[in-house]
C-alpha angles and dihedrals in degrees: 000000000000119000092245091051091048091051091051090051091050091050092051094047091048092052091051100046095043087069094054133081115267093250091062100042102085094044094047091046092056091044093051093046090054094044095048093044092053092047090047091053090054099042103029093214123092093197090055091048095050093043088055091050090051135205109355090223089060093040091054089059089072088071095044127083091245093223123133110255139174093236118023128219092262090068103020099089092048090045093055092048092046096047090053091053093047095046094047092048092046095047095047093046094049093047092047093049092047093051093046091050093045094050092047091052093045092052089056093055097041108023095158100044114073095182092053091048091050096048095042092046093051093046097048092039092055094043096049095032097055095047093045091044093054093049093046095045092049090050092047092047091051094047094049093044090050092051093050092043090053090050090050093048092044090056090052091046091054091050092048093055087084091068101078125168112270120244137164090260089063092066091080090054098051094101092049091048091052089053090057093064114119117277132167087263088076092064115113122219119259105264119264113248089243089056094059114106112225115242088211091062090049094050092050091052093045094048092049093049094047096046094043091048092050092050093047093048102040105022114022086153088068087082096073142123113246122217127164091348089305128106135224112199117231094207128066097252093181089067096035095114088064096043102043098066091056091047092050093045090054093048092047090053088055091047093052090050091051092049091051092049090048095049095042093047097198141052114274139143092276092054091046093051092045092050092050094048095045091044091053090049091051093049093049091046090050091053091050094048098042102035107026110027121063095246099156127075104255091204095048098115094038092053092048091050090050091052093046093050111177092005090064090084092067090056094044094113091053092052092047091054096043111114125173090197090061091048091051093049092048093049092046093052090048093050093047093048093048093046094047092047090051091049089048092052091048093049092046095049092044093051095042103034108005126121129223114276099213093107097038 
């Protein structure tokens, strides 16, 4: 078998097995290699063999159950893995926040009785934590399922665009339409190893986004300075209803980008465009949050000085130099640099090693 023919065979097999569950992939690969090799021996032309087998997307349906489903086999394995990560992160975050809040409240009512604080904290933490966890997990499950279902339906919608309503004007285009039938020339190359997107990178991003979102939504007071068993919030909680939607919108843009990278599995034009759009959304959101909205607690230094009492004099220089504007500018520069560097890496890997996105 010639090297070019072998590469065509590998491309075809790859496009078939990428649509199948992991448990079937190895078996189907061996079966296809044997089938194509036998047909090649008889016909002597790899293009003729693959043309006879037809579009790999249609050929893969022979190994699928053929039933309509919300999330098809191409995405289902990734969906299961992703939903486990999201649910675990959400549940752990909600329970942790509930226990922290319960113990802090209990210590206020019973500051001298450790046993009372412990019992009350555990009881309230479990009561609030379980109810909040169930609500949050159901919401997370629904959101993730909706995203994957949209991706599944969108793929079908793109494929169905070929079936247009017939009219007399279409007669002139019959020859062109015939030329668009699947041939081995449609096969994409197997992705370069450097074009593969690490699942580890995706899971780190997903875990961070989920945990950070939970804390911002359910426990913004978690981001506080602690002095003498009392807390001073960093954020302006009085304006939190204005600030939170922008925060969440920015994080959801990052989550969508991570899901797309996870499902696609390799750098391509679609991943590059998504990363650039989501990066732009995050930069604009950061400007809005840090430079327009009143995100920081305006009484932060005054409240700390009150808690410190006489000891505040020793930290007078620190308070005189403290400037929220400087903090905002520093964070904004850091966010912009990180986002632009990530976009740069994505563009570079897509241009140098990426694969076409027409079949993604």
